[in-house]
N, C-alpha and C positions, 0 to 999 in steps of 0.2 A: 455495307462490308461487315463482316463477323468478327467477333474476337476469337483468338485463339489461345489456348492453354498448353499446346503442344511442346512449348518450350520450357515448361516448369521442370527444373531439375535441382540438383544439390546447390548449396549457397556457394559463393566465391570464396568464403572464408574456410569452408570445409575442404574445398579443393586446395588452398594454399597449404592448409596443416596437413593434408593428405600427401602433397607432391613436394613440399619444401622448395617453392620456386626461389631463385635468386637471381637478380637482374643487375647488371652492371650499365650504368647510364653512359650514353655515347652521344655524340652529336648527332642531331636529328638527320636522317637521311643515311647515316652509316649503320653498320650493323649493331645492334644490341644483343648481347649474350642471353640465351634463355636456357635454363635448366629445368626439364620437367620430369626427371625421375622416372624416365621410361614412359611417359604418357604426356599428352598435350591437351589443352584446352582452349577456349576460345572466350573473350570478353564479347558479350552481346550489346549492341547499342539499339537505342530507339530515339528517332528524331521528332522532336515536338516543336513544329514550326520550320517549313520546308523552304523557306527563302532563301536569298543568296548567302546570308550568314550562317544559316544551319547547314546548308550544303557544304560550304567551305569548311566548317568545322569537323563535318564528318571526313572530308578530304584530309585534313590536320590529323584526325584519330587514326586514320589508315596509313598515315607515314611513320607511326611509331612501330618498330621492329620488335620490341621486347616481349610482345605476346600477340597472337592472332586477334584481330577484332573484326566483328561482322555485324552489318546493319540488318536488322531482323524486323523492325516495326517503324511506321511513318504516320504522322498524324499533322492535319492542318485544317484551317476553315475553308480553304480555297481547293478545290479538286485540281485545277489547272496549275496550281502552283506545286502541289504534291507530285502531280504527274512528270511536270518538267524536271523537278529535282531527282526523282527516282529514274527518268530516263538518262540523265546527265551521270549520276553515280553508277548506275548498272553499265553503261556503256563504257566507263573506264575501269571499273572494278568489278567484273562480272561475277567473280568467284566470291566476293566479299558482300555483295549485295543479294540478301535472300529476303525479299518482301513482296509475297504474292498478294492477290487482291484482298484476300481475307486479313491481312495484317497492315492494310493501308487505311486510315480512318479519317472522315471529314466531319467536322462539327466542331462546337466548343466543348464537347465531352471526350473528343477523340484522344486526348492526353491520357485518360484512364485506361482506354482500351489499348493503347500503344504501350504503356507501363505494365499492363497486365500480361504482356507477351514475354516480359524479362523475368530473370531469376532473382532473387536478392543477392546484392553484391554485382549485379551487371551495371550499366551506365546509361543513364537517360541524358538527352542533351536538350535544354530547355531554351529555345532561341526564338521563342514568339516576342511580340512586344512587351516591354517589362511590366506593364498593368497586370500581367497574367502570372508574373513569376511566383509571387507567394501562393497563389492557389495551386500551381502545378508543382511547386517544390513541396507543399505540405503532403499531397500524395505520394511523392515520391520518398518522404521519411516514413510514412505508413507502410510502403513497400519494401523499405530497405534497400533502395538503390542509391548507388554513388550517381552525381550530378555535375555535369558542366552546364553552367548557365551564363548566357551572354549578359553584358552589361548594357545600361544601368540596371541594377537590381530592384530599386525601388524609385518611385516618382514623388512621393509626397511623405509628410510625418507618420501618419497612421501605418502606411504599409512598411517603412522603415523600423518602427518599433516593432511591428508583428515580425518582421524577418530577422532582427536581433535575438528574439525568443528562438525562432525557427533554429538560428545558428547554434545556439546552447543545445538544442535537442539533436542537431546533427552530431555534435560532439559526444554527447551521451550514448548515441546509438552507434558510433565509430563510422559514420558515413563520411566518405571523401567528398569534398565541394570545391570545384574549380569555378573561378569567375574570370569572364573574358577580358581582363584588364592585362593583356599579354605584355604590355610593356615592362611589367614587373618581372618578367622571365627573361628579359632582353640581356645578354652577357656584356654588351658594351655599356648600357645603363648601369648594370651592376658595378662593373669596374669604376665607372665613373662616380657612383654613389660611394663606394669604399674610399675612393681618393678624397672627396668632399669631406668624408668622415674623418680622414686623416689629417685633414687641415690644409690641402693644397691650394685651396683658393682663399683661406682664411675663414673669416666668420661671414656666413651669408648674411646679406641685408636686403636683396631685392631679388625676385624671381619674376620672369614674364613668359607669357604663353600667348600663342596667336593661332586661330585657325580662321583665316580669311579667304574666301573662295568665292566662286561664282554661284550659280544656283545650287539649291540643296535638294536631292532627290526626295520628293514626296512631302517635302516641307511647306510648299506653297500651294493650296488645293483651291480648285473652283467648286462650284455647287455638285451636289451629289448626282452623278449622271446616270441615265436609263440603265436598267440592268442591275443596279446595286441597291439594297437597302441603305439607309444612313449609318447603320451600325457596321456593316460589312465595308463599306466606303471609308468609314474612320480607322478600320482595322487595317485596310490596305494601305491608307495614306497615314501610317501611324505617326510619322514625323510632324504631321499637320496639328495634332491634338494634344493637349496636356496629359489628358486622362492616360492615354495609351503609352506614352513614350517620355513625358517630361518635355516634349518639344524638341526643336532642333538644338537647343542650347544644351540640356542634359545628354541627349545621345551624341552629338558630336564633340562637344568640349570636355567630357569626362576623362579621356585620356590624358589630354594635356595637363588638366587640374592634377589628376592622379600622380602622374610621373613628377611634378613639381613637388607635391606634398611627401613623396617618398624621397627626393633629394634634401627635403627639409627636415626629415623625420618627425613630422608633426602634422596635425590638421588645423586649419583656421579657425579662429573663434568667432569672427563675424566677417560679414560682406557688406559693401556699398556698390551700387551698380546702377546703370542706365541702359537705355537702348530706345529703339524706335522702329516704325514701319515706313516704308518708302516705296513708290511706283508700285502699288499693289493691284491696282485694276479691280478686276472681280474676284480676288483671291478671297476666301473665307476662312482660312485657317487661323490659329491663335499665335503664331509666332511673331515676334519682332525679327526683323533680319539684321540689326546691328545690336551688339551687346558690348558692354565695356564694364567689367567688374575689378573692385579693388579689394582683395582678400587681406585680412590682417590676422598674423599668428599671435599667440601668446606673449611672445617677447618683442612684439611691435613690428617684426618683418612683414614686408608687403609681397604679395602676389598679384601681378596685373595680369587680368586676361582679356583678350579681345577677340570677338567673333564677329563675322560678317558673312552674309550669303548675298552676294549682290554682283552681277556681271559688270565687267568693264573697269573693275577698280583693281588696286594692288593686292595681289594674293601672297599669303604667307602662312605657312603651316609648320611651326617651329615652337621650342621652349628652351628657356635660356635662364642662367642663374649667376648671380654676381656676389663677390665676397671682397673682403678687404685686402686680400693679396692677388686678385685675380678673378676671371669669370670662365664660364663653361657653356658649351652647347650641350644641353640634354637631348633634344632631337632636331633634326635639320629640315625634313621635308617628309610629311606623312609620318607614318608609324615605324616603318622599317625601310632600308637600314637606318638606324639612329645617326650614325657618324659622330658620336660624342667627342668632344674636344675640350682642352683646357689651354687657356691663354693666361699669360703673366699680368695682363693688363685688363681694363675695361672694353679694349677695342677687340671685340669678337670680329673672327674672320681676318684679323691683320696678321697675315703669314709670319713676320719676324717675331711676334709674341707667342706663337704657338709653342707649348712645352709638352703636351701629349695629344694623341689621337687614338682612338680605339682601333684597333687592326681591322683590315677588311679582307675578304668579305665577311659578314657577321651571319650567324645562324639566325634562321626564321625563328622569331619569338612566339609566332602563332603556333608553329610546331614544338617548340619547346615546352610551351606550356602544356601541351598535351603529353610529351615526354614525362614531364615532372608529375603530372596527374596520375598517369597510368602506372608510374614506376612506384608511386605512394600506395596504390591499389595492390599492386603485386608484392611489395613488402610489406603490407599492413602497417604502415606508419601514419601518424596523425597528419592529415592534410584538409585543412577547411579555410577557405579563403573568404567565406561569406561575410564575416563581421567587417573584414575590411573592405569588402564590396559594397556593403551598406553604407559605411562611413564615406567611400569615395561618392557613392550616389547622393548621399545626404547633403555633403559639401557643395556638390554641383549645384542641387536644388537650392540651397542657400543663396548661392549667387544668383540664379535665375529669379527666386522669389524678391530679391533685393531690386533687380532691375524691373520686375513686373509691378512692385508696389511704390517703389521710390523712397523705401526705408532701409536704414541700417538693419540687417537682419543677423541674429546671433545663431550659432551652432544649436543651442540649447532651444531657441524659439522655433527653429525649423524641425527639431526633433519632436517637439510638443505641439507643433501646429495641429490644429484638429480637422482641417480641411483636407478630406479624403476625395480625390478626383473621382473615383468610381467605387463607391462602396459596396455595390452589389455585381462586381465583376465575376465573381465566382458563381453566379445564377444566369448569366447570360447563356441565351441559345440562339439558333439561326434566326429566330423570329422576335427576338427581343427589341425593345426600343434602345436607341444608342444612349450611352451615359451623358453625352452633350447633345442639346438639342438647339437647332438653328432658330433664330427669331423669325418674325413675320417677312423680314427681307431675305430669308435663307442664308444669314450670316451668323457665324459662332461669337459669343463674347470674347473680347480680348481684353489683355490686361490695360488698365487705365493707372498709371503711376499718379500718386498724390490724391486720386479720387476713390478708388478701391484700394485700400491700403491694409485691410485685415486679412486678406487672401488675394489669390493671384488673378482672379476674375470671377465674376458675379454672374450667375444664371439669370436670364429674365423670366420673371413669374409670369 
């Protein structure tokens, strides 16, 4: 597949200065006014990582009515994944998907070719496993592209430090960056946040978060099957290996952790945790399937986080906050609708104690985040969520490392940790060896709390 430069045109900023676009925000799905001073333009999109999350993000981008958006390039390491995504999107949005064969790129360098199809000021979506985020984002910075990136954005200390530097570079270049922590764009949660800040539940002293479910897709893997190299199998099963995703803990629990920290208006300073592996059979992945973390904020407030991926057990997917005057539901089940509520006691879900509930139905936060992002591009106002995305990713990794080592881990220690899971990820090709190598029994190294304590796992030499 060839590179194409036929889309090289004037910059988005030049267009905005030329036309004087003004956008009025509206609920997603309703009409958003668009003034084009006698001429219209389109924000072009490139999708890097064509799995379910990337495909869904394109649909969310298409939902915004403030300016036309068009998908013009796609990249992935799996041709069948790209083909499936393209077919799904083209069948639903025929006029908004213009991705011929020469703008579909396969391979670890495909991200470069896809971004080369865009103009400065267009938008690239980075929705691959997070190990590749800093690599892809660096090229977007060089190209002057605005970026939507999925969470987590980092998986370890070195990549976190690297992306904090990149966040400052994005500010200096006036590049807009959206991070897929869409709960921060939820109107119900925003109302709850403001009510807590106004003292409606008193002084918060405890937060609780749960993501306890049955099996976790791609989290529990068997040996590399025929037809896959070890590298490509690890990329496909990215929840199974820490280098690619931070494992099931980082990928699945970051939303609950982030929304709780938002309600607290702070980040924890340390974490203590535990976890274990059960009923694993022939699985060779690196995950625990139970995690229990106690985070501590600077004022001593606790955040308790429980995660479990085990069929046949009690399931719960929610977050709560308790204060001296009452308590509140931050999220009820999954990510949306949140159904935020405040109670005048600690008896959550006790109807006589209910004092406020968010209005239903709620606007979709996945689409609101795109509305807020694209409005910022059109109005050329500051919009950079990357530093906060790195902080949320780092706090999540801090809890994960506490469970994996059996030690109390501080925020600063996690940030300064020198264990980079995949230091050569920017050099990978389709024929490269995998960053994680199985032992003679075909199994990957797993965390051993109390034994391996200076890092989360130790490769066998």
